[in-house]
N, C-alpha and C positions, 0 to 999 in steps of 0.2 A: 504493500500499500504506500503511494508516494505521501510524503509529508511537505507541509508548507514550512518555510523557515522564515522566521520574525527576528528582526534587529531593530535596534533604535534607529539606523540611517534609512530605514523603508518609510516612504511616504505613507501616511494613513490611508490614502485613496487607492492605492496601489495595494497594500496589505488586504483592504477590504475586497477589492476587485479581485485577487489571488483566492482569498477564503470563499468569496460567491461563486467562484467558477468551480470549485471543490464542493461547496455545498450550498447550490442555489436556492435553498429556502430559508437560510439562517445569515444573519448580517452581523459582523462585531461593532459595535459603537465605542467610540471612547467618550469618557465625560470627565468635566472637572469636578473637583470634589463638591461643589454646590450643584452639580447635576447638569449644567449646562453643555451645550455641544462643543467639540473642538473642530477648528478648521481644518479641513481635509485635505489643505496642501500642504500642512507640516508634517515633518519626520515625526515619528514616535518620540526621539529625544528632544525635539523642539517642544512637541506638545507637553513631555513631563517638564521642561524647563518653564514653561508658560504656566503649568498648574503648580509646581512646586517651587520656582525660582530659579531652579539649577537641575542638572541631569547628572546622576551617576547612576548605573546599572543596581538596583537594590539586590540584584541575586544572579540569575544567569545571563550571560552577555548576548543570548539568541535563545529563541524557544522555539522549539521543533513541534508542529502540531499534525496529528494524525486522525483519522477516524475513528480510532479505538479509544481517544480522550474523551472523558465527560464533557458535557457544556459547563457544568459547574466546575468541573476540574481544569478546565481551559482558562475560564473567568480569574479562578484563584490564581493559576501559574502566571498569567499576565500580569497579574495586580503584584505578584513576588519579583518577576522579571523587569517589569519597567516603573513599579510604583504608581502605576496609573490605573483606573476604572477602565474596564472593558466588560461591555454587558452585550450579550447576544439577543438580539431581537428577530421577530419573523413578520410577516404581512400576511393580513387576513382580511379580506373585503375592503381595501384600501387603507388599514389601519397597521401601524406598529405595535407589536405586544412584545414584552419582556419574557423569555423561556420561563422563569420562575419554577415552582414546583413540578409542573407539568412535563417539563423537559430537562431540567438540571443533572438529573440523574442517569438520562440515558446518553449513550455516546454521539459526538458528534453526526456519525454516519444514520445511527439509529433516529435520532431525533430529525435530522434531515428526510429520510424516509417517511416518517410518521406526518410529519408536515405536508409532504407531497401528497399521501394518502388522503390527508385531512381537506385539501384542495386550497393549501396556501399557495399564495404567489410568490414565482421565481424573484428573485431581487438581482438586479444588475446594476453594476456601477458604471 
C-alpha cells in the first residue's frame, strides 16, 4: 500500500490534494488554536509559525500516512509531528462534517469506503 509522506516543507494545498487523491471522500483541514482556518498557500511549517510564533518540529521530521492508520490516529500523529491541529472532514449534501466518533476509530481506507457507500461527495482540491 503506497504512503503519503508529509513534512513541514509541503504546502497545505499540496498535502490536501495528495490526501484527497488517495482518500477522495476525506479531506484534512488545518486549524489555528482558535478554530479559524489557515491559508492553504502556506507550508505546514509556515502555518505552524503563524499559529505558534515559531516552528520547530515537535516530534517526527515527517509523517508517513497509509490506509491502515485510523482517522483519529492520523489526527493525533499530525498534531504530535507538527504541533498544529488537523481535522479530517467529509462532505455530505453540500456540507462539511467532522469525522468524530462515527469514523475516528476506522482506518483511513475503511472510513473512505464507508463514506463512499453512504453517498458522501468526492472532494477535489
